[in-house]
N, CA, C and O atoms as a GROMACS GRO file, in nm:
protein
  356
    1UNK      N    1   1.565  -3.889   0.880
    1UNK     CA    2   1.486  -3.856   0.763
    1UNK      C    3   1.451  -3.986   0.690
    1UNK      O    4   1.537  -4.069   0.664
    2UNK      N    5   1.324  -4.001   0.658
    2UNK     CA    6   1.281  -4.118   0.583
    2UNK      C    7   1.281  -4.086   0.435
    2UNK      O    8   1.302  -3.971   0.395
    3UNK      N    9   1.257  -4.188   0.354
    3UNK     CA   10   1.259  -4.169   0.209
    3UNK      C   11   1.152  -4.070   0.164
    3UNK      O   12   1.168  -4.003   0.062
    4UNK      N   13   1.043  -4.061   0.238
    4UNK     CA   14   0.934  -3.973   0.199
    4UNK      C   15   0.954  -3.828   0.244
    4UNK      O   16   0.880  -3.740   0.203
    5UNK      N   17   1.053  -3.803   0.327
    5UNK     CA   18   1.077  -3.668   0.377
    5UNK      C   19   1.171  -3.592   0.285
    5UNK      O   20   1.254  -3.651   0.215
    6UNK      N   21   1.157  -3.461   0.287
    6UNK     CA   22   1.238  -3.373   0.204
    6UNK      C   23   1.318  -3.278   0.292
    6UNK      O   24   1.272  -3.239   0.400
    7UNK      N   25   1.436  -3.243   0.248
    7UNK     CA   26   1.514  -3.136   0.310
    7UNK      C   27   1.487  -3.011   0.227
    7UNK      O   28   1.534  -3.000   0.114
    8UNK      N   29   1.410  -2.917   0.282
    8UNK     CA   30   1.368  -2.798   0.209
    8UNK      C   31   1.423  -2.676   0.281
    8UNK      O   32   1.417  -2.666   0.403
    9UNK      N   33   1.476  -2.582   0.203
    9UNK     CA   34   1.535  -2.462   0.260
    9UNK      C   35   1.440  -2.343   0.248
    9UNK      O   36   1.356  -2.338   0.158
   10UNK      N   37   1.454  -2.251   0.340
   10UNK     CA   38   1.378  -2.126   0.336
   10UNK      C   39   1.473  -2.013   0.372
   10UNK      O   40   1.533  -2.013   0.480
   11UNK      N   41   1.486  -1.917   0.282
   11UNK     CA   42   1.564  -1.797   0.312
   11UNK      C   43   1.466  -1.697   0.370
   11UNK      O   44   1.371  -1.657   0.303
   12UNK      N   45   1.488  -1.657   0.495
   12UNK     CA   46   1.397  -1.567   0.566
   12UNK      C   47   1.462  -1.428   0.569
   12UNK      O   48   1.564  -1.406   0.634
   13UNK      N   49   1.399  -1.336   0.497
   13UNK     CA   50   1.456  -1.203   0.477
   13UNK      C   51   1.480  -1.129   0.609
   13UNK      O   52   1.582  -1.062   0.624
   14UNK      N   53   1.388  -1.140   0.703
   14UNK     CA   54   1.400  -1.064   0.829
   14UNK      C   55   1.531  -1.090   0.902
   14UNK      O   56   1.585  -1.000   0.965
   15UNK      N   57   1.582  -1.211   0.893
   15UNK     CA   58   1.704  -1.245   0.965
   15UNK      C   59   1.822  -1.269   0.871
   15UNK      O   60   1.932  -1.300   0.916
   16UNK      N   61   1.800  -1.255   0.741
   16UNK     CA   62   1.904  -1.276   0.641
   16UNK      C   63   1.974  -1.410   0.663
   16UNK      O   64   2.097  -1.418   0.663
   17UNK      N   65   1.894  -1.513   0.681
   17UNK     CA   66   1.950  -1.645   0.707
   17UNK      C   67   1.863  -1.751   0.641
   17UNK      O   68   1.745  -1.730   0.613
   18UNK      N   69   1.925  -1.864   0.617
   18UNK     CA   70   1.855  -1.977   0.558
   18UNK      C   71   1.837  -2.085   0.664
   18UNK      O   72   1.931  -2.117   0.737
   19UNK      N   73   1.717  -2.139   0.671
   19UNK     CA   74   1.691  -2.252   0.760
   19UNK      C   75   1.659  -2.373   0.674
   19UNK      O   76   1.600  -2.360   0.566
   20UNK      N   77   1.697  -2.489   0.722
   20UNK     CA   78   1.668  -2.614   0.652
   20UNK      C   79   1.571  -2.693   0.738
   20UNK      O   80   1.596  -2.719   0.855
   21UNK      N   81   1.459  -2.730   0.677
   21UNK     CA   82   1.356  -2.805   0.749
   21UNK      C   83   1.337  -2.942   0.685
   21UNK      O   84   1.347  -2.956   0.563
   22UNK      N   85   1.310  -3.040   0.767
   22UNK     CA   86   1.272  -3.171   0.718
   22UNK      C   87   1.120  -3.170   0.709
   22UNK      O   88   1.051  -3.159   0.810
   23UNK      N   89   1.069  -3.182   0.587
   23UNK     CA   90   0.925  -3.170   0.563
   23UNK      C   91   0.874  -3.290   0.485
   23UNK      O   92   0.945  -3.349   0.404
   24UNK      N   93   0.750  -3.323   0.510
   24UNK     CA   94   0.683  -3.428   0.432
   24UNK      C   95   0.626  -3.366   0.306
   24UNK      O   96   0.587  -3.249   0.308
   25UNK      N   97   0.620  -3.439   0.197
   25UNK     CA   98   0.566  -3.384   0.072
   25UNK      C   99   0.421  -3.338   0.083
   25UNK      O  100   0.377  -3.255   0.003
   26UNK      N  101   0.346  -3.390   0.181
   26UNK     CA  102   0.206  -3.350   0.193
   26UNK      C  103   0.186  -3.226   0.282
   26UNK      O  104   0.072  -3.184   0.303
   27UNK      N  105   0.294  -3.168   0.334
   27UNK     CA  106   0.282  -3.042   0.410
   27UNK      C  107   0.225  -2.936   0.318
   27UNK      O  108   0.258  -2.931   0.199
   28UNK      N  109   0.140  -2.850   0.372
   28UNK     CA  110   0.093  -2.736   0.295
   28UNK      C  111   0.201  -2.628   0.295
   28UNK      O  112   0.291  -2.629   0.379
   29UNK      N  113   0.191  -2.539   0.201
   29UNK     CA  114   0.286  -2.427   0.196
   29UNK      C  115   0.270  -2.343   0.322
   29UNK      O  116   0.369  -2.292   0.376
   30UNK      N  117   0.148  -2.327   0.368
   30UNK     CA  118   0.124  -2.249   0.492
   30UNK      C  119   0.196  -2.312   0.611
   30UNK      O  120   0.256  -2.240   0.692
   31UNK      N  121   0.190  -2.442   0.622
   31UNK     CA  122   0.259  -2.509   0.734
   31UNK      C  123   0.410  -2.492   0.721
   31UNK      O  124   0.479  -2.464   0.820
   32UNK      N  125   0.462  -2.508   0.600
   32UNK     CA  126   0.605  -2.492   0.579
   32UNK      C  127   0.648  -2.350   0.614
   32UNK      O  128   0.750  -2.330   0.681
   33UNK      N  129   0.571  -2.250   0.570
   33UNK     CA  130   0.603  -2.110   0.600
   33UNK      C  131   0.604  -2.086   0.750
   33UNK      O  132   0.694  -2.020   0.802
   34UNK      N  133   0.503  -2.137   0.820
   34UNK     CA  134   0.496  -2.118   0.965
   34UNK      C  135   0.615  -2.181   1.035
   34UNK      O  136   0.673  -2.120   1.126
   35UNK      N  137   0.652  -2.301   0.995
   35UNK     CA  138   0.768  -2.369   1.055
   35UNK      C  139   0.897  -2.291   1.026
   35UNK      O  140   0.983  -2.279   1.113
   36UNK      N  141   0.910  -2.240   0.905
   36UNK     CA  142   1.031  -2.165   0.867
   36UNK      C  143   1.042  -2.035   0.946
   36UNK      O  144   1.149  -2.001   0.995
   37UNK      N  145   0.931  -1.964   0.960
   37UNK     CA  146   0.931  -1.839   1.036
   37UNK      C  147   0.964  -1.867   1.182
   37UNK      O  148   1.042  -1.794   1.243
   38UNK      N  149   0.906  -1.972   1.238
   38UNK     CA  150   0.931  -2.008   1.378
   38UNK      C  151   1.077  -2.046   1.399
   38UNK      O  152   1.138  -2.007   1.499
   39UNK      N  153   1.134  -2.122   1.305
   39UNK     CA  154   1.273  -2.165   1.319
   39UNK      C  155   1.371  -2.049   1.303
   39UNK      O  156   1.476  -2.047   1.367
   40UNK      N  157   1.338  -1.954   1.218
   40UNK     CA  158   1.432  -1.845   1.189
   40UNK      C  159   1.420  -1.728   1.285
   40UNK      O  160   1.520  -1.662   1.315
   41UNK      N  161   1.301  -1.701   1.333
   41UNK     CA  162   1.282  -1.581   1.416
   41UNK      C  163   1.256  -1.621   1.560
   41UNK      O  164   1.350  -1.638   1.638
   42UNK      N  165   1.131  -1.636   1.595
   42UNK     CA  166   1.095  -1.676   1.732
   42UNK      C  167   0.958  -1.740   1.729
   42UNK      O  168   0.886  -1.731   1.630
   43UNK      N  169   0.923  -1.802   1.837
   43UNK     CA  170   0.791  -1.865   1.846
   43UNK      C  171   0.680  -1.760   1.846
   43UNK      O  172   0.565  -1.793   1.819
   44UNK      N  173   0.715  -1.635   1.876
   44UNK     CA  174   0.615  -1.528   1.883
   44UNK      C  175   0.582  -1.467   1.747
   44UNK      O  176   0.482  -1.397   1.736
   45UNK      N  177   0.662  -1.491   1.645
   45UNK     CA  178   0.639  -1.431   1.514
   45UNK      C  179   0.512  -1.487   1.451
   45UNK      O  180   0.486  -1.607   1.459
   46UNK      N  181   0.434  -1.400   1.389
   46UNK     CA  182   0.308  -1.440   1.326
   46UNK      C  183   0.333  -1.471   1.179
   46UNK      O  184   0.368  -1.380   1.103
   47UNK      N  185   0.318  -1.595   1.134
   47UNK     CA  186   0.344  -1.630   0.995
   47UNK      C  187   0.249  -1.562   0.896
   47UNK      O  188   0.279  -1.554   0.777
   48UNK      N  189   0.135  -1.511   0.946
   48UNK     CA  190   0.042  -1.441   0.856
   48UNK      C  191   0.100  -1.308   0.807
   48UNK      O  192   0.052  -1.252   0.709
   49UNK      N  193   0.202  -1.259   0.874
   49UNK     CA  194   0.267  -1.135   0.834
   49UNK      C  195   0.375  -1.156   0.729
   49UNK      O  196   0.451  -1.064   0.699
   50UNK      N  197   0.383  -1.276   0.674
   50UNK     CA  198   0.486  -1.310   0.576
   50UNK      C  199   0.423  -1.368   0.450
   50UNK      O  200   0.316  -1.428   0.455
   51UNK      N  201   0.491  -1.349   0.338
   51UNK     CA  202   0.453  -1.414   0.214
   51UNK      C  203   0.566  -1.506   0.172
   51UNK      O  204   0.680  -1.490   0.217
   52UNK      N  205   0.536  -1.600   0.085
   52UNK     CA  206   0.636  -1.699   0.048
   52UNK      C  207   0.644  -1.706  -0.104
   52UNK      O  208   0.543  -1.701  -0.174
   53UNK      N  209   0.767  -1.718  -0.153
   53UNK     CA  210   0.791  -1.725  -0.297
   53UNK      C  211   0.869  -1.852  -0.330
   53UNK      O  212   0.950  -1.900  -0.251
   54UNK      N  213   0.842  -1.904  -0.448
   54UNK     CA  214   0.913  -2.019  -0.501
   54UNK      C  215   0.959  -1.983  -0.640
   54UNK      O  216   0.878  -1.947  -0.725
   55UNK      N  217   1.088  -1.992  -0.666
   55UNK     CA  218   1.148  -1.955  -0.794
   55UNK      C  219   1.113  -1.810  -0.832
   55UNK      O  220   1.095  -1.779  -0.950
   56UNK      N  221   1.104  -1.724  -0.731
   56UNK     CA  222   1.077  -1.582  -0.755
   56UNK      C  223   0.931  -1.545  -0.768
   56UNK      O  224   0.898  -1.427  -0.773
   57UNK      N  225   0.842  -1.643  -0.774
   57UNK     CA  226   0.699  -1.617  -0.790
   57UNK      C  227   0.627  -1.633  -0.657
   57UNK      O  228   0.652  -1.728  -0.582
   58UNK      N  229   0.538  -1.540  -0.629
   58UNK     CA  230   0.460  -1.546  -0.506
   58UNK      C  231   0.367  -1.667  -0.511
   58UNK      O  232   0.298  -1.690  -0.610
   59UNK      N  233   0.366  -1.744  -0.402
   59UNK     CA  234   0.274  -1.857  -0.391
   59UNK      C  235   0.143  -1.802  -0.335
   59UNK      O  236   0.135  -1.767  -0.217
   60UNK      N  237   0.041  -1.793  -0.420
   60UNK     CA  238  -0.086  -1.733  -0.380
   60UNK      C  239  -0.175  -1.829  -0.303
   60UNK      O  240  -0.248  -1.787  -0.213
   61UNK      N  241  -0.170  -1.956  -0.337
   61UNK     CA  242  -0.254  -2.055  -0.270
   61UNK      C  243  -0.169  -2.138  -0.175
   61UNK      O  244  -0.108  -2.237  -0.214
   62UNK      N  245  -0.166  -2.096  -0.049
   62UNK     CA  246  -0.082  -2.163   0.050
   62UNK      C  247  -0.144  -2.292   0.103
   62UNK      O  248  -0.086  -2.357   0.189
   63UNK      N  249  -0.262  -2.329   0.052
   63UNK     CA  250  -0.322  -2.457   0.091
   63UNK      C  251  -0.269  -2.571   0.005
   63UNK      O  252  -0.297  -2.688   0.034
   64UNK      N  253  -0.196  -2.540  -0.099
   64UNK     CA  254  -0.138  -2.644  -0.184
   64UNK      C  255  -0.024  -2.714  -0.110
   64UNK      O  256   0.041  -2.654  -0.025
   65UNK      N  257  -0.001  -2.839  -0.145
   65UNK     CA  258   0.106  -2.915  -0.079
   65UNK      C  259   0.239  -2.890  -0.149
   65UNK      O  260   0.244  -2.842  -0.262
   66UNK      N  261   0.346  -2.923  -0.079
   66UNK     CA  262   0.479  -2.912  -0.139
   66UNK      C  263   0.488  -3.001  -0.262
   66UNK      O  264   0.550  -2.964  -0.362
   67UNK      N  265   0.427  -3.117  -0.255
   67UNK     CA  266   0.426  -3.210  -0.368
   67UNK      C  267   0.355  -3.148  -0.489
   67UNK      O  268   0.400  -3.164  -0.602
   68UNK      N  269   0.243  -3.077  -0.465
   68UNK     CA  270   0.170  -3.011  -0.574
   68UNK      C  271   0.257  -2.911  -0.648
   68UNK      O  272   0.242  -2.891  -0.769
   69UNK      N  273   0.350  -2.848  -0.576
   69UNK     CA  274   0.437  -2.747  -0.637
   69UNK      C  275   0.563  -2.808  -0.698
   69UNK      O  276   0.645  -2.736  -0.756
   70UNK      N  277   0.579  -2.938  -0.686
   70UNK     CA  278   0.696  -3.004  -0.744
   70UNK      C  279   0.823  -2.985  -0.664
   70UNK      O  280   0.933  -2.989  -0.720
   71UNK      N  281   0.809  -2.963  -0.534
   71UNK     CA  282   0.925  -2.941  -0.448
   71UNK      C  283   1.005  -3.071  -0.434
   71UNK      O  284   0.948  -3.178  -0.413
   72UNK      N  285   1.137  -3.059  -0.448
   72UNK     CA  286   1.227  -3.172  -0.432
   72UNK      C  287   1.327  -3.139  -0.322
   72UNK      O  288   1.324  -3.030  -0.265
   73UNK      N  289   1.416  -3.233  -0.291
   73UNK     CA  290   1.520  -3.207  -0.192
   73UNK      C  291   1.601  -3.084  -0.232
   73UNK      O  292   1.633  -3.063  -0.348
   74UNK      N  293   1.632  -3.002  -0.131
   74UNK     CA  294   1.714  -2.882  -0.144
   74UNK      C  295   1.648  -2.769  -0.223
   74UNK      O  296   1.716  -2.675  -0.264
   75UNK      N  297   1.517  -2.777  -0.245
   75UNK     CA  298   1.445  -2.663  -0.302
   75UNK      C  299   1.449  -2.550  -0.202
   75UNK      O  300   1.440  -2.573  -0.081
   76UNK      N  301   1.462  -2.426  -0.250
   76UNK     CA  302   1.468  -2.310  -0.161
   76UNK      C  303   1.349  -2.218  -0.185
   76UNK      O  304   1.323  -2.175  -0.297
   77UNK      N  305   1.278  -2.188  -0.077
   77UNK     CA  306   1.172  -2.088  -0.078
   77UNK      C  307   1.229  -1.957  -0.024
   77UNK      O  308   1.330  -1.958   0.048
   78UNK      N  309   1.166  -1.846  -0.057
   78UNK     CA  310   1.200  -1.717   0.001
   78UNK      C  311   1.081  -1.672   0.084
   78UNK      O  312   0.968  -1.670   0.036
   79UNK      N  313   1.107  -1.636   0.209
   79UNK     CA  314   1.001  -1.590   0.300
   79UNK      C  315   1.027  -1.443   0.330
   79UNK      O  316   1.132  -1.407   0.385
   80UNK      N  317   0.930  -1.359   0.293
   80UNK     CA  318   0.944  -1.214   0.306
   80UNK      C  319   0.832  -1.157   0.392
   80UNK      O  320   0.723  -1.213   0.399
   81UNK      N  321   0.861  -1.046   0.455
   81UNK     CA  322   0.755  -0.975   0.526
   81UNK      C  323   0.655  -0.924   0.423
   81UNK      O  324   0.694  -0.872   0.319
   82UNK      N  325   0.527  -0.938   0.450
   82UNK     CA  326   0.426  -0.892   0.355
   82UNK      C  327   0.405  -0.741   0.365
   82UNK      O  328   0.336  -0.681   0.283
   83UNK      N  329   0.464  -0.680   0.466
   83UNK     CA  330   0.455  -0.536   0.485
   83UNK      C  331   0.570  -0.469   0.411
   83UNK      O  332   0.687  -0.504   0.430
   84UNK      N  333   0.538  -0.373   0.327
   84UNK     CA  334   0.643  -0.303   0.253
   84UNK      C  335   0.721  -0.212   0.345
   84UNK      O  336   0.666  -0.152   0.437
   85UNK      N  337   0.850  -0.203   0.320
   85UNK     CA  338   0.937  -0.120   0.403
   85UNK      C  339   0.999  -0.010   0.318
   85UNK      O  340   1.033  -0.034   0.202
   86UNK      N  341   1.013   0.109   0.374
   86UNK     CA  342   1.075   0.217   0.296
   86UNK      C  343   1.224   0.189   0.271
   86UNK      O  344   1.291   0.130   0.355
   87UNK      N  345   1.272   0.233   0.156
   87UNK     CA  346   1.413   0.216   0.125
   87UNK      C  347   1.498   0.319   0.196
   87UNK      O  348   1.611   0.292   0.237
   88UNK      N  349   1.443   0.440   0.210
   88UNK     CA  350   1.516   0.550   0.273
   88UNK      C  351   1.430   0.611   0.381
   88UNK      O  352   1.307   0.605   0.377
   89UNK      N  353   1.496   0.669   0.477
   89UNK     CA  354   1.423   0.739   0.584
   89UNK      C  355   1.426   0.885   0.561
   89UNK      O  356   1.370   0.961   0.640
   0.00000   0.00000   0.00000
């Protein structure tokens, strides 16, 4: 890891696990989400089926960079399926 790289965490709801990625501050949120989904699930998972939150708020513009959002080392994103699931069957 170089001085310009960040250790950023993503809690991925589908697998109930946290992954830690080494990311550059200029990565877009979309790229970070795709890498997190790939690391947590499988290479076959489609990142478009997920939404990403930072500090509990949905990130609507995924073209923004991590630096634009003020992401620092050990910041944690939440990655959720964008499809709603029933609570009871």
